[in-house]
C-alpha positions in Angstrom: -112.3 11.6 34.8 -111.3 14.7 35.0 -111.4 16.0 39.0 -111.5 19.7 40.4 -111.0 20.6 43.7 -111.3 23.7 46.1 -108.0 24.8 47.3 -109.3 26.9 50.2 -110.4 24.1 51.5 -108.8 20.4 49.9 -112.6 19.1 49.1 -113.6 17.6 45.8 -115.7 19.6 43.6 -116.8 17.2 41.1 -115.7 14.9 38.6 -115.8 15.3 34.5 -116.0 12.3 32.0 -113.0 12.6 30.1 -114.2 12.6 26.0 -113.5 9.2 24.8 -111.6 9.0 21.0 -114.9 8.6 19.4 -116.8 11.7 21.2 -113.6 13.9 20.3 -113.7 12.8 16.6 -117.3 14.4 16.6 -116.6 17.2 18.0 -113.5 17.9 15.4 -115.9 17.4 12.4 -118.6 19.2 14.0 -115.8 22.4 14.2 -114.8 21.7 10.8 -118.8 21.6 9.4 -119.1 25.2 11.7 -115.9 26.7 10.0 -117.5 26.0 6.5 -120.8 28.0 7.6 -119.2 30.9 9.9 -116.4 31.7 7.6 -119.0 33.0 5.2 -121.1 34.6 7.6 -121.4 38.1 7.4 -119.4 40.7 9.6 -122.5 41.8 11.1 -123.6 38.7 12.2 -120.4 38.4 13.5 -120.4 41.1 15.2 -123.6 41.1 16.7 -123.0 37.8 18.3 -119.8 39.1 20.4 -122.2 42.0 22.0 -124.7 39.4 22.9 -121.8 37.3 24.8 -120.4 40.1 26.3 -124.2 40.6 27.7 -124.3 37.1 29.2 -120.9 37.3 30.8 -122.4 40.2 33.0 -125.8 38.7 33.1 -123.9 35.2 34.2 -121.5 37.2 36.4 -122.1 35.6 39.5 -121.9 32.3 38.4 -119.1 32.5 36.4 -116.9 34.2 39.2 -118.3 31.8 41.8 -117.5 28.6 40.0 -113.5 30.3 39.4 -112.9 30.9 43.2 -113.9 27.9 44.0 -111.8 25.4 41.3 -108.5 28.2 41.7 -108.9 30.1 44.6 -108.7 33.7 43.6 -110.8 35.8 45.5 -114.2 36.8 44.4 -114.1 40.1 43.8 -110.9 39.7 41.2 -113.1 36.7 39.7 -115.9 38.8 39.3 -113.3 42.0 37.9 -112.2 38.9 35.6 -115.8 38.4 34.3 -116.0 42.2 33.6 -112.6 42.5 31.6 -114.2 39.9 29.5 -117.1 41.2 28.6 -115.4 44.4 27.8 -113.0 42.0 25.1 -115.7 40.7 23.5 -117.1 44.2 24.0 -114.4 45.7 21.8 -114.0 43.2 19.3 -117.5 43.9 18.5 -116.8 47.0 18.2 -113.1 47.6 16.6 -113.2 44.5 14.8 -114.9 45.8 11.8 -112.0 48.6 11.0 -109.5 45.8 11.9 -110.8 43.5 9.2 -110.3 46.4 6.1 -107.8 45.4 3.7 -105.3 47.6 1.8 -104.5 48.1 -1.4 -100.7 49.6 -3.1 -99.8 50.3 -6.3 -97.3 48.2 -7.9 -94.2 49.5 -9.9 -94.5 47.1 -12.3 -98.0 48.2 -13.3 -101.4 47.2 -11.6 -102.5 46.8 -7.9 -101.6 44.6 -4.8 -104.3 43.7 -2.7 -104.4 42.8 0.7 -106.9 41.2 2.5 -107.5 38.9 6.1 -109.2 35.4 5.7 -110.0 33.0 8.6 -107.9 29.8 8.4 -110.3 27.4 10.4 -110.4 25.5 13.8 -107.9 27.1 16.2 -106.8 25.0 19.4 -106.3 26.8 22.2 -104.2 25.3 25.3 -105.1 27.3 28.4 -104.1 27.3 32.0 -105.9 27.8 35.2 -104.7 31.1 36.9 -107.2 33.4 34.9 -109.2 30.6 33.5 -111.9 33.2 32.1 -109.7 35.6 30.8 -107.1 33.8 28.9 -109.8 32.4 27.4 -111.6 35.0 26.3 -108.3 36.9 24.9 -108.4 34.2 22.4 -112.0 33.4 21.7 -113.1 36.9 20.8 -111.1 37.4 18.1 -111.4 33.9 16.5 -115.1 34.4 16.3 -114.3 37.5 14.5 -111.9 36.6 12.1 -114.4 33.6 10.9 -112.9 30.9 13.0 -114.0 28.9 15.4 -112.4 27.5 18.6 -111.8 24.5 20.2 -110.5 24.6 23.8 -108.5 22.9 26.1 -108.6 23.9 29.0 -106.6 22.9 32.5 -108.1 20.4 34.1 -108.4 21.9 37.5 -110.6 24.4 36.1 -112.9 21.9 34.0 -116.4 23.2 35.2 -115.3 27.0 34.6 -114.2 26.0 30.7 -117.7 23.8 30.9 -119.7 26.8 32.0 -118.2 29.4 29.8 -119.4 26.9 26.9 -122.6 27.0 28.0 -123.0 30.8 28.5 -121.9 31.4 25.0 -123.6 28.7 23.2 -127.1 30.5 25.5 -125.9 33.9 23.6 -127.0 32.8 20.9 -123.3 31.1 19.2 -124.4 28.1 16.6 -123.4 25.0 17.6 -119.5 24.1 16.9 -118.2 27.3 16.8 -117.0 27.1 20.9 -116.3 23.9 22.0 -114.8 22.7 24.9 -112.6 19.5 24.9 -112.6 17.6 27.9 -109.6 15.7 27.4 -106.1 15.6 29.5 -102.6 16.5 28.2 -102.2 13.3 26.8 -104.8 13.8 23.4 -103.6 17.0 22.9 -100.4 16.1 20.5 -103.7 13.7 18.4 -105.4 17.0 18.6 -102.5 19.1 16.9 -101.9 16.4 14.4 -105.6 16.3 13.0 -105.9 18.0 9.3 -108.8 19.8 10.7 -106.8 22.0 13.3 -105.6 24.6 11.5 -103.3 26.7 14.2 -103.2 26.3 17.9 -102.1 28.5 20.7 -100.8 28.1 24.4 -100.6 30.0 27.4 -98.4 27.9 29.7 -94.9 26.9 31.0 -91.9 26.8 29.1 -92.1 23.2 29.3 -95.5 23.0 27.4 -94.8 25.5 25.4 -91.8 23.6 23.9 -93.6 20.4 23.6 -96.7 21.9 21.6 -94.4 24.0 19.6 -92.8 20.7 18.1 -95.9 19.0 18.1 -97.2 22.2 15.6 -93.8 22.1 14.1 -93.9 18.6 12.9 -97.5 19.4 11.2 -96.5 22.8 9.9 -99.0 24.2 11.6 -99.2 28.1 13.2 -98.8 28.4 16.9 -98.6 31.4 19.4 -97.0 30.6 22.7 -97.5 33.1 26.1 -95.0 31.3 28.6 -93.6 32.5 31.3 -91.4 35.5 32.9 -89.4 36.7 36.1 -90.8 40.5 34.9 -88.7 43.3 36.7 -90.2 46.0 38.7 -87.3 48.8 38.5 -87.8 51.9 41.0 -85.3 55.1 40.3 -84.6 57.7 42.8 -87.2 60.1 41.2 -90.2 58.0 41.5 -92.8 58.4 43.7 -91.8 56.0 46.2 -94.9 55.5 48.1 -97.0 55.0 45.1 -94.2 52.8 43.5 -94.5 50.5 46.9 -98.1 50.3 46.9 -98.4 49.0 43.2 -95.6 46.7 43.6 -97.3 45.0 46.2 -100.3 44.6 44.4 -98.3 43.8 40.9 -97.1 40.5 43.4 -99.5 39.3 45.4 -102.6 39.5 42.4 -103.8 36.5 41.8 -101.5 35.1 44.9 -98.7 35.9 42.8 -99.9 33.2 40.0 -99.4 35.6 37.0 -97.3 35.3 34.3 -97.0 39.3 34.1 -96.9 39.6 38.0 -93.9 41.3 38.7 -91.6 39.3 40.7 -87.9 40.8 41.1 -87.9 44.3 42.4 -84.8 46.0 41.4 -84.1 49.5 43.5 -81.6 51.9 42.8 -79.1 52.0 45.7 -80.0 55.7 46.7 -83.5 54.8 48.5 -83.3 50.9 48.2 -83.3 51.0 52.2 -86.7 53.1 52.3 -88.2 50.9 49.6 -87.3 47.7 51.6 -88.6 49.4 54.9 -92.0 50.0 53.0 -92.5 47.1 51.0 -91.3 44.3 53.6 -94.2 45.6 55.9 -96.6 45.9 53.0 -96.1 42.4 52.4 -96.6 41.4 56.0 -99.7 43.1 56.0 -101.2 41.0 52.8 -104.0 39.0 54.4 -104.3 35.9 53.1 -108.0 34.2 53.6 -111.4 33.1 52.4 -111.3 33.9 48.8 -115.4 35.1 49.3 -114.5 37.6 52.1 -114.3 41.1 50.8 -111.9 41.2 53.4 -109.3 38.8 52.0 -106.2 40.4 49.7 -105.2 36.9 48.0 -106.6 33.3 48.5 -105.2 30.0 48.1 -102.5 28.8 45.9 -104.6 26.5 42.8 -103.6 23.4 45.0 -101.2 22.0 47.8 -99.1 20.9 45.1 -98.5 24.4 43.8 -97.6 25.5 47.5 -95.1 22.6 48.1 -93.5 23.4 44.6 -93.4 27.3 45.8 -92.0 26.6 49.6 -89.2 24.1 48.1 -88.6 26.9 45.9 -87.8 29.2 48.6 -85.7 26.6 50.5 -83.5 26.1 47.7 -82.9 29.5 47.6 -82.3 30.0 51.3 -79.9 27.2 51.2 -78.2 29.3 48.2 -77.9 32.4 50.8 -81.2 34.1 50.4 -82.8 35.6 53.1 -86.7 35.4 53.6 -89.1 37.5 55.4 -92.4 35.5 55.0 -93.4 33.4 52.6 -94.7 30.4 55.3 -97.7 28.1 54.6 -100.3 28.4 56.7 -101.7 26.1 59.1 -105.0 24.5 59.0 -106.8 23.4 55.3 -106.4 24.9 52.4 -103.4 25.5 50.3 -102.7 28.9 52.2 -99.4 31.3 52.7 -98.3 34.9 53.8 -96.6 36.7 51.2 -92.9 36.8 51.5 -90.0 38.9 50.5 -86.3 37.8 49.1 -83.2 39.5 49.7 -79.6 38.8 49.3 -80.2 35.9 46.5 -76.1 35.7 44.7 -75.6 36.9 41.7 -75.4 33.6 38.9 -77.5 31.6 41.3 -79.8 29.1 39.3 -82.6 30.4 41.3 -82.8 33.3 39.7 -83.5 31.6 36.3 -86.8 30.4 37.3 -90.3 32.1 38.0 -91.5 32.0 41.2 -95.3 31.1 40.2 -96.5 32.3 44.0 -96.8 35.5 46.4 -93.1 36.0 47.1 -90.9 39.0 45.6 -87.0 39.1 45.1 -85.8 42.2 46.2 -82.1 43.4 44.4 -80.2 46.9 44.8 -78.5 48.5 41.8 -75.8 51.2 42.0 -77.2 52.8 38.6 -79.7 52.6 35.2 -77.2 50.3 33.4 -76.6 48.0 36.2 -80.5 47.9 36.8 -81.1 47.1 33.2 -78.5 44.3 33.2 -80.5 42.9 35.9 -83.6 43.0 34.4 -82.0 41.1 31.2 -80.1 38.9 33.3 -82.4 36.0 32.7 -83.8 34.0 30.0 -87.5 35.6 29.9 -89.0 38.6 28.1 -92.6 39.0 29.0 -93.2 42.2 30.7 -91.5 45.0 33.0 -92.1 48.0 35.0 -90.0 50.8 35.3 -90.6 53.5 37.8 -89.1 57.0 36.8 -89.9 60.7 36.0 -86.7 61.2 34.1 -87.3 61.2 30.3 -83.9 59.9 29.3 -84.1 57.1 31.8 -87.5 56.4 30.1 -86.0 55.9 26.8 -83.2 53.8 28.0 -85.6 51.4 29.8 -87.9 51.3 26.6 -85.3 50.9 24.5 -83.0 48.5 26.3 -85.2 46.1 28.5 -85.8 42.8 26.5 -88.7 42.1 27.1 -92.3 42.3 25.0 -94.0 45.3 27.4 -92.6 47.7 29.3 -95.0 49.6 31.4 -93.7 53.1 32.5 -95.3 54.4 36.6 -97.7 51.9 36.4 -98.0 48.3 37.2 -98.3 46.0 34.0 -101.2 44.8 32.6 -103.2 43.6 29.5 -105.8 45.3 27.9 -108.1 44.5 24.6 -106.8 47.4 22.5 -103.2 46.5 23.4 -101.1 43.8 21.6 -99.9 41.3 24.2 -96.8 38.7 24.6 -93.0 38.2 24.9 -89.8 37.4 23.2 -87.1 35.2 24.6 -88.2 32.3 26.4 -91.5 34.1 27.0 -93.0 32.5 24.0 -93.6 34.3 20.5 -96.6 36.1 18.6 -99.2 38.2 19.9 -102.3 37.9 21.5 -105.1 41.0 21.7 -105.5 44.2 19.3 -105.5 43.7 15.3 -102.0 42.3 16.1 -103.7 39.2 18.1 -106.3 38.9 15.2 -104.1 38.6 12.8 -101.9 35.6 13.8 -104.6 33.7 13.1 -105.9 34.9 9.7 -104.8 34.0 6.2 -102.8 37.5 4.7 -103.8 36.8 1.5 -101.9 38.8 -1.3 -104.3 39.5 -4.7 -103.2 41.0 -8.2 -104.5 42.8 -10.5 -103.9 44.3 -13.7 -103.6 47.9 -13.9 
């Protein structure tokens, strides 16, 4: 049984039967059968389906958003925005997708020509987390359908209802059976699914540990894998920045989704000349963040995803304080539900093991940098390299940050966010490969070279 619990109340929502081996085999067989059909489907039919799915997401906006809120605690308003972003992603690949699949042709010095074609690979397994239970799936699903592949979803246990509802919505939009299937299984079943010859490739969004395990399992089978793992993104503020806007966006970036996002800004690195002003404004703004009922429109952030996740964060904060850090806020709130206040950690000692961890909750770390070189050094002094945000009006400083910050993404004078048009992914221990845009589309396609005589 897979159980879902409302983190705002601690009450059980539902239980779902886990697939037995025979049922799982049936789903994999159906996926393979559908792949042989779908790969030959006209491109116009694929894009038309993507457009219909976008409409279906809009029509089922309230159902999808409410269930996501109930299962993992995000505010209802942010869940609605997530559904709308999913619809936009389906539309983007419906409209821009055909151009992404256009091949290329080259004259060869030896005579003749080489042509490049993008062809589908087969069923792709997606192992997805609970923090953005809709968007994480859609940014894999939309390009999968466009490519001519088929999708198998192993979603997080705590959002099994959302996973099942997404499959229902996609099927009602006209997707043929087997094109997108939710696999209600525990993590124990993943290795066997990856090893199955009917599965062509794997994508995972999750923790570093989960990514390492899946990469090892896929490597044994010589199967392509894309990993989008954790991050401890820097948010760097220099003297020329608009300080008020930087503070406002820093608070939003750190408390979005109750701080449970891989690309949340987690380390605020501020130039010494403006550090005290930033600290005063930022700390006050973090204290003002309202945690409460995620269905209430006036709530800024809901509970963490579970009582266990809150305990993990609280233990991290205790460890940080033992190492000399000072904490403002960051307390567990009384009563039912996995609620806590937003908080700010200062005076974290350099070289502390704590700096190598990712805090998956609404607590920021604040650091003082003497100059741009120290800010870059501090930004890079972690094992992760997912995203970054830098605030400066100085063009030379912007150029240095872009070139020297070790991350897959850098946002200039704005909060980092994903978009269907732009590639998404990281380096170092934040994973490899890309999602979204034509780069993400091509990750799970066969780039075939065709040689023709002159």
